C-alpha positions as CSV (number, residue, x, y, z in Angstrom):
1,M,0.1,-0.1,0.1
2,A,1.0,3.2,-0.5
3,I,0.5,6.3,2.0
4,Y,0.3,9.6,0.0
5,G,-0.2,11.9,3.1
6,L,-1.4,12.1,6.8
7,W,-2.6,15.1,8.4
8,C,-4.1,16.1,12.0
9,V,-5.4,19.5,12.8
10,F,-2.6,22.1,12.0
11,F,-0.2,19.3,11.1
12,E,1.2,17.8,7.7
13,D,4.0,15.4,8.1
14,G,5.7,16.4,4.8
15,L,4.2,13.5,2.6
16,A,2.0,16.1,0.5
17,Q,3.6,19.7,0.5
18,L,0.5,22.4,0.8
19,T,0.9,25.8,1.5
20,S,-0.8,27.3,4.5
21,N,-3.7,28.6,2.4
22,E,-4.4,25.4,1.0
23,Y,-3.9,23.2,4.3
24,L,-6.5,25.4,5.8
25,V,-8.8,25.3,2.7
26,L,-8.5,21.3,2.9
27,A,-9.1,21.4,6.8
28,G,-12.4,23.6,6.5
29,T,-13.4,21.4,3.4
30,L,-13.1,18.2,5.4
31,H,-14.7,19.5,8.5
32,G,-17.6,20.6,6.4
33,I,-18.2,17.2,4.8
34,H,-17.7,15.7,7.8
35,A,-20.3,17.6,9.8
36,I,-22.6,17.3,6.7
37,T,-22.4,13.6,6.7
38,S,-22.8,12.9,10.5
39,R,-26.0,14.6,9.9
40,L,-27.1,12.5,6.7
41,A,-26.9,9.3,8.7
42,P,-30.4,7.6,7.6
43,M,-30.7,5.6,11.0
44,G,-29.8,7.0,14.1
45,S,-26.6,9.4,14.8
46,S,-23.5,9.0,13.0
47,S,-19.7,10.0,13.5
48,G,-19.6,11.1,9.8
49,A,-17.5,9.8,6.9
50,Q,-14.8,7.6,7.7
51,V,-13.8,6.6,4.3
52,I,-14.1,8.8,1.1
53,E,-12.7,7.3,-2.1
54,G,-11.9,9.1,-5.4
55,E,-10.4,7.8,-8.3
56,T,-6.8,7.0,-7.7
57,F,-6.8,7.5,-3.7
58,K,-8.5,6.7,-0.3
59,M,-9.0,9.4,2.4
60,N,-9.5,7.6,5.5
61,I,-10.7,9.5,8.6
62,F,-10.0,9.0,12.2
63,L,-11.9,11.1,14.8
64,T,-11.1,10.9,18.3
65,A,-13.2,11.4,21.5
66,T,-11.9,15.0,21.6
67,G,-12.6,15.8,18.1
68,T,-9.3,15.5,16.8
69,K,-9.3,14.5,12.9
70,F,-6.5,12.3,11.5
71,V,-6.8,11.9,7.8
72,L,-4.6,9.4,6.1
73,L,-4.6,9.5,2.0
74,T,-3.6,6.0,0.8
75,S,-3.6,4.2,-2.7
76,L,-6.9,2.2,-3.3
77,A,-5.6,-1.1,-2.6
78,D,-5.1,-0.3,1.1
79,T,-6.5,-2.4,3.8
80,S,-4.4,-1.8,6.7
81,A,-5.8,2.1,7.2
82,D,-7.9,1.7,10.2
83,A,-4.6,0.1,12.0
84,I,-2.3,2.7,11.1
85,L,-4.6,5.6,12.2
86,Q,-5.3,3.5,15.6
87,K,-1.1,3.5,15.9
88,V,-1.0,7.2,14.8
89,Y,-3.6,8.1,17.7
90,E,-1.9,6.0,20.2
91,I,1.6,7.8,19.3
92,Y,-0.5,11.1,19.5
93,A,-2.0,10.3,22.8
94,D,1.6,9.1,24.3
95,A,4.0,11.8,22.7
96,V,2.1,14.9,22.4
97,M,-1.0,15.1,24.6
98,K,1.1,14.0,27.9
99,N,3.4,16.9,26.8
100,P,2.6,19.7,29.6
101,F,4.0,22.3,27.0
102,H,1.8,21.0,24.2
103,T,-1.4,23.5,23.5
104,P,-4.4,21.8,21.7
105,E,-5.3,23.0,18.1
106,M,-2.0,24.4,17.8
107,P,0.9,22.9,15.5
108,I,2.6,19.7,17.0
109,R,6.4,20.6,17.6
110,N,7.5,17.4,19.1
111,E,10.4,15.6,18.2
112,G,9.4,12.1,19.7
113,F,6.0,12.2,18.1
114,D,7.7,13.1,14.4
115,T,10.2,10.4,15.2
116,R,7.5,7.8,16.0
117,I,5.2,8.8,13.1
118,S,8.1,8.4,10.4
119,A,9.3,5.3,11.8
120,L,5.5,4.1,11.2
121,I,4.8,5.3,8.0
122,G,8.4,5.4,6.7
123,N,8.7,6.6,2.9
124,G,5.0,6.3,2.5
125,Q,5.0,2.8,1.9
126,G,3.0,1.9,5.2
127,S,4.2,-1.1,7.6
């Protein structure tokens, strides 16, 4: 499987280079899509879109209990995105949320987080 990008609120890991404006548009659009799909559920409540497929990629969305969204862009053949996103969340909770100097919803500046994410997704080929 190929990994094309990994995003968190105000975080972009370098696999897909976006300008600040492009990233803000992406985040706003994703939030809107997620909010709309959570309200469109035909039966009961829904947490919103979890997978969006394009012609050449798949967008996998992981929503945490605190509302933080992790987005993993992968190839269509991907079968392990859920496991990777769960591991990303575990790394985030361990390396970032336990850091008393981190301010929520601000850019992640944590070398331990960066190192562990790079080890997890490597050069974009997954694990």
